N, C-alpha and C positions, 0 to 999 in steps of 0.2 A: 332390260334397263327401265327403271321406273321413270315416269315423266317428272322432270325437274326444271322449273323455270330458269331461263338464262338471262332474262331482262336485257336483251341485246338486240331487239328488233326495232325497226323504225316504221311507223304507220302500219304495224302489223306484219311487215314483210320479213321473211327469213333472209339471211345474208350469209357471207362466207364464214362467220363465226359458227353459225348453226351447221353448215355443211361439214366443217372440220370437226366440230364437237361430236355430232352424231355419227359422222363417218368413221371417226377414230374408234368409237366403241364397237362398231361393226367389224372393223379391221381387227379389233382385240378379241373377237370370238363370241360376242354377245348374240344370242339366238334371236331375240326380239328387242328392237330398239324403239321405245315409245317416246315420241316427241312430246314436249312439255304442254301444259295447259294452254290451249289456243282459243282466244276469245271468239264467240259467235257473233259479236257486234262490237263496235268501238267501246261502248260503255261496259261491256262484259269483261274487259281486261282488268287485272289486278293493278297494273301500272301502265303508263303510256309506252313502256318498253316491251310489252308482251307481244307474242305472236297473235295473228288473227286469221280468220277464214270467213270474213264477212263480204268479200268481193272476189270476183273471178280472177283478178290480176294476182291475187296472193297464192294462187294454185301453183304456178310454174316454179317459183323458188323452192317450194316444198317438194315438188316432183323431182327436182334436181337432187335433193337429199335422198328421197326414196330410191331413185335409180342407183345412186352410189351404194346405199345400204344393200340393195339387191345384188349388186356386183360382187359384194363380199360374201354372199351366201346367207345373209341374214334377212329376217323379216322386219318390216317397218310398221309401227303403229302410231296413232296420234290421239291425244286426249282433247276433246272439245269441252269448253267450259264457259260458265258465266260466274263472275266473282260476286255478284249481288252487292250486299252492303260493304263488303271488303274490297271493293274496287276503288279506283281513283286515289291510289297511294303512290308515293315515290318508291323506286326500287330500293332493295336493302342497302346497296352501296351508295345510295343518294339520300339516305336519311330515314326511309321507311315510315313516312308520315302521311296522313291524309292530305290530299292536295285540294286547295280551294280553286274556284273557277279562274281566279286571277293567276294562279300558279300552273294552269294547264290541266286542272282536274275537271270533273263533271259531277252532276247529280247522280248519286247511286240509287239503286232500286232494291227492293226486298219484299218478302211476303207481308211484313209489317214495318211500321215506322219505328223500329227498335235498333239503335246503333250498336255496333260490335263493342266499342269502347264508350264509356259515359261522356268523354270529352269530345266525341266526334259528332259531326253534323248528322242528324237522323236521316235515314234513307227515305225515298219516296215509296209509299205502299203501292204495289202494282195493282191496277184495276184488272178486272177479268179480261177485258179486251187486250190489255197490255200483256197479260200472261200468254194469251194466244199468239201474240207477236213474237214473244221470246221462244215459244215452242217451235214456231216456224223458222226462227233463226237457227235453232239447233238442227232442224231438218236440212236447211240449206247448207250449213257448214258440213254436215255429214256427206251430202252430195258432192261437195267440193273435195272433201277428203278422198272420196272414191275416185274422182277425176285425177287427183294427184298420185294415185296408185297405191295408197296405203293398204296393207293386208289386214290390219286390225284397227278397230275404232273403240275408244273408251269414252264413256259419258262420265264426266266428273260430278259426282254427287256427294262429295266429302269435304272435309277441312273447313267447314263454315262458309262455303260459297253458296250460291243461290239455291241450288236444289237441296242441299243439306239444310239451309235456312228454312225451307218449307217443311222438311221432315221433322225438325226439332221443335217441341213445344216451347222452348226457351226463346227462339227467334220468330216463331209463327204463333201469333195470338189472334189470328183472323177468326171471324165468326161465320164466314160463308162456307161453301163446299170445299174450299182449299185449306181450311183450318179446323182445329178442334180435335176430333177423334183420329185414330190411326189411319183409317181408310181415306179420310179427307186430306191428311197431311202428305200421304204418298201419291195423291192424285196428280200433282204437277209432274213428278218423275215419270209416272206411267204415261202421261200424255206426251212427254218428250220422247220416251221410248217408242211409242207407237209411231210418232212422226218420223223418227230416225229410221225405224225399221221399214218405212214405206219407200226409202231410197237406198238403204244399205242392204246389199245382197245377203240372203239367208246363208249362203255357203261361206261367207267371211265372218270371222269371229267378232263378236260384240261383247265388250266388257263394260262393267259399271264399277266405278270406285266408290266405296261407301266408308264413312266413318262409323265403326261398329258401336261406338259410345261417345257421348259428350264428356265422359269422366266426371259428371256432377249429378247429384240427386235431382230427380224430376226432369232430367233431360232425355234426349234420344239414347236408347240403351241397346244392349246386345240382344235382348229378347225381341225387340222390335226389328232390329237388323236381320235377325234370323227369319222372322216371319216375312219381312219384305223380300229377302233373298229367295225364299220358296216361291213367292209370287213372281219374281223376276225370272226364275228358272222356268216356271210354267208359261211365261210370256216369251220365252225364246232367248233370254240372255245366256251367254255361254260361260261367263266367268265373273266372279266377284273379286275385285281387288280390295283386300281387307285392310284398311287403315283405321285411324281413330282420331278423335279430337278436332280442334280447330274452330269450334263454334262458340267457345266460352273462353274469355281472355285469361281468367285466373284459375282454370281447371288444373288440378294437381295430377299430372300424368306420371306414372311410375316407370320412368325410362330405365331400361335395362336390355341386355342383348336378347333379341327375339321376343320382345315383350308383347308384340301383337299377334304372334303365331297362334295362341289359343283361340283368337277370334276366327282365324281361317279354319282351324280344326273343327270348331263348332258349326260354323256356317256350312262347311262341306258336307255335314250330315244331312242337309236338306236334299242332296243329290246334285247340286250345282258344283262346277269346278271352282276352285279358289286359288288366289295368289297370296302368298305371305310376303309382308314387307316390314321394314322397321328394324334398324340396328342389327342387320344380318351381315356379318363381315368375314366369315371363314368358310372354306369348303366343307369342313366338318359339320358346321351348322346347317348348311344347305343339304348335305347328304342326310342328316338326321330328319329334317323336315320332309324331304321327299320319300325316303325309304320307310318312314313311319306314317306316311300318308296324312301328314298334318296339313298339306297343301298340294296342289297339282303343279304349281309353278312358284318360283321364287323371283321376286323383283328386287333388284338392288338399286339403291339410290346413291347416297354419299360415298359409298365404297367405290363406285365407278367414277365418281369425280376425282377421288384420290388416285385411282389406278384403272385407267381405261383398258389395260391388258389383264385384268383380273381373271378372266376365263382361261386365257392361255396359261397363266401362272398356276391356276387351280389344276388344270389338266396335268401339268408337269408334277405338281405336288402329289396328286393322286395316282400318278403313273398311268394316266389314261391317254390314249392316242387320239388326237383330233387334228383336223386340217388347219395348217398355218397358212397365212398369206405367203405366196411364193417369194415375194420380195424380202420376207423376214426369215426365210428358212435357215440362213447362215447363223442366226441367233438362237435357233432351237437347241435346247440342251437335251442330250441323250441320257 
């Protein structure tokens, strides 16, 4: 299960909605359930309704989810994130607009004072000392994720959020060692990675989600993503979660079934494991991706919102025998 925001937390705390939501997908036979983008600080959240891991009290409600997922025989992952200039917005079902301070919003931060939309308040450009603080926030969130019992950790470096903002020359126009050439623009991610690895055990999988392209000329592109993925592989990252877009408002993205799978296939040639995502909706598509080695893992998003029992239904469709929850055995079709 791909991480998908639920916009249902209060003060960053998981609640019964999250327990039932994620627990149901584990009951439905999903092998790895990845919890949504979880803010490493209060201002790292996309919305005031996002999950957080910036204090120790937020660990226990997440541990409750992890424990239930484990009881179903599934593994639990979590994505830690900083929304950067795309933070301080209302949830999609509350208007999805930038919030002012009076509306409960906050000042956003970014590598450069370049807003995502032209009509939005420009973000604060992070100083070098502030960058170090954010790196430390990722480290502390990773340590808390470990305390909660998660099996997999994913660093969110895609979809136009803070790390992606550093990667892309469209959102990063700095002139210091964090901007300009490729090696400077990837510096922040590598610092986050090193900090996270200092607390996250080597024997537990560490993923990084990347947007393979900005889908615009002179933006972050597939060639740079491939070069970065090779470096991440050498630095001990286990898998690249291959997504795209999110950093340019009016990018023209050619949406179609499995449209992002070619990114996974290309990045995989660097030697690192990859996950394919994006409009994958059928067991036949999944089989094709895995059997033809276009990816090592398939992450499903919206399809699992529509059908939490997708995996059980796929097994029946493909005549594969898998373990069902004993409580549901009477519904198992022969």
